[in-house]
C-alpha positions as CSV (number, residue, x, y, z in Angstrom):
1,X,17.7,23.4,17.6
2,X,15.2,20.8,16.4
3,X,16.3,17.4,15.2
4,X,15.5,16.3,11.7
5,X,13.2,13.4,11.2
6,X,12.6,11.8,7.7
7,X,9.6,9.6,7.2
8,X,10.3,7.1,4.4
9,X,7.1,6.0,2.5
10,X,3.5,7.2,2.4
11,X,1.6,4.3,4.0
12,X,-1.3,4.8,6.3
13,X,1.1,5.0,9.3
14,X,2.8,8.0,7.8
15,X,-0.6,9.8,7.8
16,X,-0.8,9.2,11.5
17,X,2.8,9.6,12.5
18,X,3.3,13.1,11.0
19,X,0.4,14.7,12.9
20,X,1.5,12.9,16.1
21,X,4.9,14.6,15.7
22,X,3.3,18.1,16.0
23,X,5.0,20.3,18.7
24,X,7.7,17.7,19.1
25,X,11.5,17.9,19.0
26,X,11.5,17.3,15.3
27,X,11.3,19.0,12.0
28,X,9.6,16.4,9.8
29,X,10.2,15.7,6.1
30,X,9.1,12.8,3.9
31,X,11.0,10.7,1.3
32,X,8.3,9.5,-1.1
33,X,7.9,8.5,-4.7
34,X,4.9,10.9,-4.9
35,X,6.2,14.2,-3.4
36,X,3.8,16.4,-5.3
37,X,0.8,14.7,-3.7
38,X,1.8,15.8,-0.1
39,X,0.6,19.0,1.4
40,X,2.5,21.2,3.7
41,X,0.2,20.1,6.6
42,X,-1.0,16.6,7.2
43,X,-4.2,16.3,9.3
44,X,-5.5,13.4,11.3
45,X,-8.9,12.7,12.7
46,X,-9.5,10.4,15.7
47,X,-12.7,8.4,15.3
48,X,-14.6,6.1,17.5
49,X,-16.0,3.0,15.9
50,X,-19.2,4.7,15.0
51,X,-17.4,7.4,13.0
52,X,-17.8,10.1,15.7
53,X,-14.8,12.5,15.6
54,X,-13.1,12.5,19.0
55,X,-10.1,14.7,18.1
56,X,-8.3,16.5,15.3
57,X,-4.5,16.9,14.9
58,X,-2.2,18.4,12.3
59,X,1.5,18.2,11.7
60,X,3.7,20.2,9.3
61,X,6.1,18.9,6.7
62,X,9.3,20.8,6.1
63,X,9.9,19.1,2.8
64,X,8.6,16.3,0.5
65,X,11.1,14.8,-1.9
66,X,11.8,11.7,-4.0
67,X,15.5,12.4,-3.9
68,X,17.3,10.8,-0.9
69,X,20.3,13.2,-1.3
70,X,18.0,16.1,-0.4
71,X,16.8,14.6,2.9
72,X,18.8,11.7,4.3
73,X,22.2,13.4,5.0
74,X,20.6,15.8,7.5
75,X,18.5,13.2,9.2
76,X,18.8,12.4,12.9
77,X,15.9,10.0,12.8
78,X,14.6,7.9,9.8
79,X,11.3,6.1,10.1
80,X,9.9,3.6,7.6
81,X,6.1,3.8,6.9
82,X,5.8,1.4,3.9
83,X,5.0,-2.2,3.0
84,X,7.5,-4.7,4.5
85,X,8.7,-6.0,1.2
86,X,10.0,-2.5,0.3
87,X,12.1,-2.1,3.4
88,X,15.3,-3.7,2.1
89,X,15.1,-1.9,-1.3
90,X,14.7,1.4,0.6
91,X,17.5,0.7,2.9
92,X,19.9,0.0,0.0
93,X,18.8,3.2,-1.6
94,X,19.2,5.5,1.4
95,X,22.1,3.9,3.2
96,X,24.9,5.7,1.2
97,X,23.3,9.0,2.2
98,X,23.1,8.4,6.0
99,X,25.4,10.7,7.9
100,X,28.5,8.6,9.0
101,X,29.8,11.2,11.5
102,X,26.9,11.3,14.0
103,X,24.4,9.1,15.7
104,X,21.4,8.4,13.5
105,X,18.3,6.4,14.7
106,X,16.8,4.3,11.9
107,X,13.5,2.4,12.6
108,X,10.2,1.1,11.5
109,X,6.8,1.2,13.0
110,X,6.1,-2.4,12.0
111,X,8.9,-4.8,12.7
112,X,7.9,-7.9,10.8
113,X,10.6,-10.0,9.1
114,X,13.9,-9.4,10.8
115,X,14.4,-5.7,10.5
116,X,17.8,-6.2,12.3
117,X,19.0,-8.5,9.5
118,X,18.0,-5.9,6.9
119,X,19.8,-3.1,8.7
120,X,23.0,-5.1,9.4
121,X,23.0,-5.9,5.6
122,X,23.8,-2.3,4.8
123,X,25.4,-1.1,8.0
124,X,28.9,-2.5,7.6
125,X,29.0,-2.0,3.9
126,X,28.3,1.7,4.2
127,X,30.4,2.3,7.3
128,X,27.5,3.3,9.6
129,X,29.3,2.8,12.9
130,X,27.1,5.2,14.8
131,X,23.8,3.9,13.5
132,X,21.1,3.1,16.1
133,X,18.1,1.0,14.9
134,X,14.7,0.0,16.3
135,X,11.5,-1.6,15.4
136,X,8.0,-1.7,16.9
137,X,6.3,-5.1,17.2
138,X,3.0,-3.7,15.9
139,X,1.8,-0.4,14.6
140,X,1.1,1.8,17.7
141,X,-2.4,2.7,16.4
142,X,-5.2,1.5,14.1
143,X,-4.9,3.8,11.1
144,X,-6.2,4.4,7.6
145,X,-5.9,7.1,4.9
146,X,-8.7,9.5,4.2
147,X,-7.0,11.6,1.5
148,X,-3.5,10.6,0.4
149,X,-0.8,13.1,1.4
150,X,-3.3,15.3,3.3
151,X,-5.5,13.4,5.9
152,X,-5.5,10.2,7.8
153,X,-7.8,8.6,10.4
154,X,-6.9,6.7,13.6
155,X,-9.4,4.6,15.6
156,X,-7.1,4.9,18.6
157,X,-3.9,3.7,20.1
158,X,-2.9,0.3,21.3
159,X,-3.1,-0.1,25.1
160,X,0.6,-1.2,25.1
161,X,3.4,-1.3,22.6
162,X,6.7,-2.9,22.5
163,X,9.9,-2.2,20.5
164,X,13.4,-3.7,20.1
165,X,16.5,-1.6,19.5
166,X,20.2,-1.9,18.9
167,X,22.1,-1.2,21.0
168,X,19.8,-2.1,23.9
169,X,21.1,0.8,25.9
170,X,19.6,3.3,23.4
171,X,16.1,2.5,24.5
172,X,15.6,5.2,27.2
173,X,16.6,8.0,24.8
174,X,14.5,6.6,22.0
175,X,11.5,6.2,24.3
176,X,11.8,9.8,25.6
177,X,12.5,11.4,22.2
178,X,10.2,9.4,20.0
179,X,8.3,6.3,21.3
180,X,6.3,8.2,24.0
181,X,5.8,11.2,21.8
182,X,3.9,9.5,19.1
183,X,1.3,7.7,21.2
184,X,1.2,8.1,25.0
185,X,1.5,11.9,24.8
186,X,-1.7,12.1,22.9
187,X,-3.8,9.2,24.1
188,X,-2.7,8.6,27.6
189,X,-2.0,5.0,26.8
190,X,0.3,3.1,24.4
191,X,3.5,3.2,26.4
192,X,6.3,1.2,24.9
193,X,8.0,-1.7,26.6
194,X,11.4,-2.8,25.6
195,X,11.7,-6.1,23.8
196,X,15.0,-7.8,24.5
197,X,15.4,-9.0,20.9
198,X,14.2,-8.5,17.3
199,X,13.5,-12.2,16.9
200,X,10.5,-11.9,19.2
201,X,9.1,-9.3,16.8
202,X,9.8,-11.6,13.8
203,X,7.9,-14.5,15.4
204,X,5.1,-12.6,17.2
205,X,2.9,-12.6,14.2
206,X,-0.1,-10.6,13.2
207,X,-0.5,-9.8,9.4
208,X,1.5,-12.7,8.2
209,X,-0.9,-15.2,9.7
210,X,-4.2,-13.2,9.4
211,X,-3.8,-12.4,5.7
212,X,-2.4,-15.6,4.3
213,X,-4.8,-17.9,6.2
214,X,-7.8,-15.8,5.2
215,X,-6.7,-15.8,1.5
216,X,-6.3,-19.6,1.6
217,X,-9.7,-19.9,3.4
218,X,-11.4,-17.9,0.7
219,X,-9.9,-20.2,-1.9
220,X,-11.0,-23.3,-0.1
221,X,-14.6,-22.1,0.3
222,X,-15.1,-20.1,-2.9
223,X,-12.6,-21.4,-5.4
224,X,-10.1,-19.3,-7.4
225,X,-12.4,-16.8,-9.0
226,X,-15.7,-14.9,-8.6
227,X,-17.9,-14.1,-11.6
228,X,-18.9,-10.6,-10.2
229,X,-17.0,-8.3,-8.0
230,X,-20.0,-8.0,-5.7
231,X,-19.8,-11.8,-5.1
232,X,-16.4,-11.4,-3.5
233,X,-16.7,-11.8,0.3
234,X,-15.5,-8.9,2.5
235,X,-12.1,-9.7,4.0
236,X,-13.2,-9.4,7.7
237,X,-17.0,-8.8,7.8
238,X,-17.6,-12.1,6.1
239,X,-14.8,-14.0,7.9
240,X,-15.8,-17.6,8.3
241,X,-15.0,-20.6,10.5
242,X,-12.8,-22.2,7.8
243,X,-10.5,-19.1,7.8
244,X,-10.6,-19.0,11.6
245,X,-9.5,-22.7,11.8
246,X,-6.7,-22.0,9.3
247,X,-5.5,-19.0,11.3
248,X,-5.4,-21.2,14.5
249,X,-3.6,-24.0,12.7
250,X,-1.1,-21.5,11.2
251,X,-0.4,-20.0,14.6
252,X,0.1,-23.5,16.0
253,X,2.9,-24.0,13.4
254,X,4.5,-20.8,14.4
255,X,4.2,-21.8,18.1
256,X,6.2,-25.0,17.3
257,X,9.0,-22.7,16.1
258,X,8.6,-20.3,19.0
259,X,8.5,-23.0,21.7
260,X,11.5,-24.8,20.2
261,X,13.6,-21.7,20.2
262,X,12.6,-20.9,23.7
263,X,13.6,-24.3,24.8
264,X,17.0,-24.2,23.0
265,X,17.8,-20.7,24.4
266,X,16.4,-20.7,28.0
267,X,18.7,-17.8,29.1
268,X,17.2,-15.5,26.4
269,X,14.3,-13.2,27.3
270,X,11.5,-14.0,24.9
271,X,8.8,-12.3,27.0
272,X,7.4,-10.6,23.8
273,X,7.5,-13.7,21.6
274,X,3.7,-14.3,21.7
275,X,1.1,-16.4,20.0
276,X,-1.7,-14.6,18.1
277,X,-4.3,-14.3,20.9
278,X,-1.7,-13.5,23.6
279,X,-0.4,-10.7,21.3
280,X,-3.8,-9.4,20.8
281,X,-4.6,-9.4,24.5
282,X,-1.2,-7.7,25.2
283,X,-1.7,-4.9,22.7
284,X,-5.4,-4.2,23.5
285,X,-5.6,-5.4,27.1
286,X,-8.6,-7.4,25.8
287,X,-10.1,-10.7,26.8
288,X,-10.9,-12.1,23.3
289,X,-10.9,-15.8,23.0
290,X,-12.7,-16.2,19.7
291,X,-10.8,-15.2,16.5
292,X,-13.7,-15.1,14.2
293,X,-15.9,-12.9,16.4
294,X,-13.0,-10.5,16.9
295,X,-12.9,-9.8,13.2
296,X,-16.7,-10.0,12.3
297,X,-17.6,-7.7,15.2
298,X,-14.8,-5.2,14.6
299,X,-16.3,-1.9,13.4
300,X,-12.9,-0.6,12.3
301,X,-12.3,-3.6,10.0
302,X,-15.8,-4.1,8.6
303,X,-15.2,-1.9,5.5
304,X,-12.0,-3.6,4.3
305,X,-12.4,-5.4,1.0
306,X,-10.7,-8.6,-0.2
307,X,-7.9,-7.5,-2.7
308,X,-9.0,-8.7,-6.1
309,X,-8.3,-8.0,-9.7
310,X,-10.1,-8.8,-12.9
311,X,-8.4,-11.4,-15.1
312,X,-8.4,-11.8,-18.9
313,X,-11.6,-13.8,-18.8
314,X,-13.5,-11.1,-16.9
315,X,-13.6,-13.0,-13.6
316,X,-12.3,-11.6,-10.3
317,X,-9.4,-13.3,-8.5
318,X,-7.1,-12.6,-5.5
319,X,-4.5,-10.0,-6.4
320,X,-1.3,-12.0,-6.6
321,X,0.8,-8.9,-6.5
322,X,-0.8,-7.5,-3.3
323,X,1.3,-7.0,-0.1
324,X,-0.6,-10.0,1.4
325,X,1.8,-12.1,-0.8
326,X,4.8,-9.8,-1.2
327,X,5.0,-9.0,2.6
328,X,3.3,-12.0,4.2
329,X,4.6,-14.9,2.1
330,X,8.1,-13.8,1.2
331,X,8.8,-11.8,4.4
332,X,6.6,-13.9,6.6
333,X,5.6,-17.6,6.1
334,X,8.8,-18.4,4.2
335,X,11.0,-17.2,7.1
336,X,9.0,-19.3,9.6
337,X,9.4,-22.3,7.2
338,X,13.1,-21.8,7.0
339,X,13.4,-21.8,10.8
340,X,11.1,-24.9,11.0
341,X,13.4,-26.8,8.6
342,X,16.4,-25.9,10.6
343,X,14.7,-27.1,13.8
344,X,13.3,-30.2,12.0
345,X,9.7,-29.3,12.7
346,X,6.7,-30.2,10.6
347,X,4.5,-27.3,9.6
348,X,1.5,-28.6,7.6
349,X,-0.4,-25.3,7.5
350,X,2.5,-23.2,6.4
351,X,3.2,-25.9,3.7
352,X,-0.4,-25.7,2.5
353,X,-0.2,-21.9,2.2
354,X,3.1,-22.0,0.4
355,X,1.9,-24.6,-2.1
356,X,-1.3,-22.5,-2.7
357,X,0.8,-19.3,-3.0
358,X,3.1,-20.7,-5.6
359,X,0.0,-21.9,-7.6
360,X,-1.5,-18.5,-7.5
361,X,1.8,-16.7,-8.3
362,X,3.0,-19.3,-10.9
363,X,6.3,-19.7,-9.0
364,X,8.4,-22.3,-7.4
365,X,8.6,-21.9,-3.6
366,X,8.4,-25.4,-2.1
367,X,8.9,-28.9,-3.6
368,X,6.6,-31.9,-3.3
369,X,8.4,-32.9,-0.1
370,X,7.6,-29.5,1.4
371,X,11.1,-28.2,1.4
372,X,11.9,-24.6,0.5
373,X,13.4,-24.2,-3.0
374,X,16.1,-21.8,-1.9
375,X,17.8,-21.9,-5.2
376,X,14.6,-21.1,-7.1
377,X,14.9,-17.8,-9.0
378,X,11.4,-17.1,-7.7
379,X,12.7,-17.0,-4.1
380,X,16.4,-16.0,-4.4
381,X,15.7,-13.0,-6.7
382,X,17.6,-10.0,-5.1
383,X,15.6,-8.5,-2.2
384,X,12.5,-10.5,-3.0
385,X,12.5,-12.6,0.1
386,X,13.7,-12.2,3.7
387,X,14.7,-15.8,4.4
388,X,17.7,-15.7,6.7
389,X,20.1,-17.5,4.4
390,X,19.8,-14.7,1.8
391,X,21.5,-12.4,4.4
392,X,24.2,-15.0,4.9
393,X,22.8,-16.7,8.0
394,X,22.9,-20.5,7.9
395,X,21.9,-21.6,11.5
396,X,19.4,-20.7,14.2
397,X,22.3,-19.7,16.4
398,X,23.2,-16.8,14.0
399,X,19.7,-15.3,14.0
400,X,19.2,-15.3,17.8
401,X,20.1,-11.7,18.6
């Protein structure tokens, strides 16, 4: 009998994951706010950078529903494929329906922002004593959507992946049943290494330093608005040296946090707690040393536009409600800033980004002395931010898993 796997969310990763689960040990269903837009079959094309089709795959959906009661109680695996800032809300919604009488594996394909804190928040409250949970460090593939609910595209798999799980002893079974099936089985690469802790995933950063530093760089070079949409630089194709320097400076702030934690906990295995370029070289087995060139010359990133909206004056401005803020500020830079404060570290680039973000969002995030305003309604609104104190953690000791 096949196990039941429920995909939660309809992000680009869902459009790759479902076809990768073809001929697997799973019947696949999807929990989504848009069930009517999903076909019975989801197709995937594998493209090379020039657009040549290297392979085609297709996976079947048993059911698509926006009602967790129809899907979650039967689930053996639950996998999140949605923006990071939606994880906690979804967990609170589905947790009461997770089967309490059997082992259920719950995970995400992108483990930014303390996924273990999020799961523990609902695990005890709902009596989920048999729950196993996991998170990947980065998405196993480069992927996009061609037609929502019907077709995705992948530009290939990472050379190596890494994932953390709880309990740690669950890794071999997770790897055999799921990890190796969604990547290595198809591409002959992308095997998954075990990360010893979730904190390495939270502090080995990708999106949260790429997106926020680039947005601030655009602001510094171009100002807050553009008169015409065609004047807006492309997010990666037009990537400039200002943005590259900001990314390096932001990563340096994160490295202060990473290095301090490593020094305070020398017996912990932080093999996968990597800086930006080390993470890029691990994932792709590349030799890149220049951040700007890696973006400008990427044929898979060249078509990605800067997220903008038209304001009341008719000008174009950065979309303040985009996931680059909701994911990467509240579930990214704010978390690193909290850790830095606990460790008594100065983080000038994180501070600059948070001051800019609160200006754009018309919110209160940090004060003039660069301290997080943890009592601000803009930060402590329920489920809005993933800062550790909002889960009840008050010290670095408590978040070192």
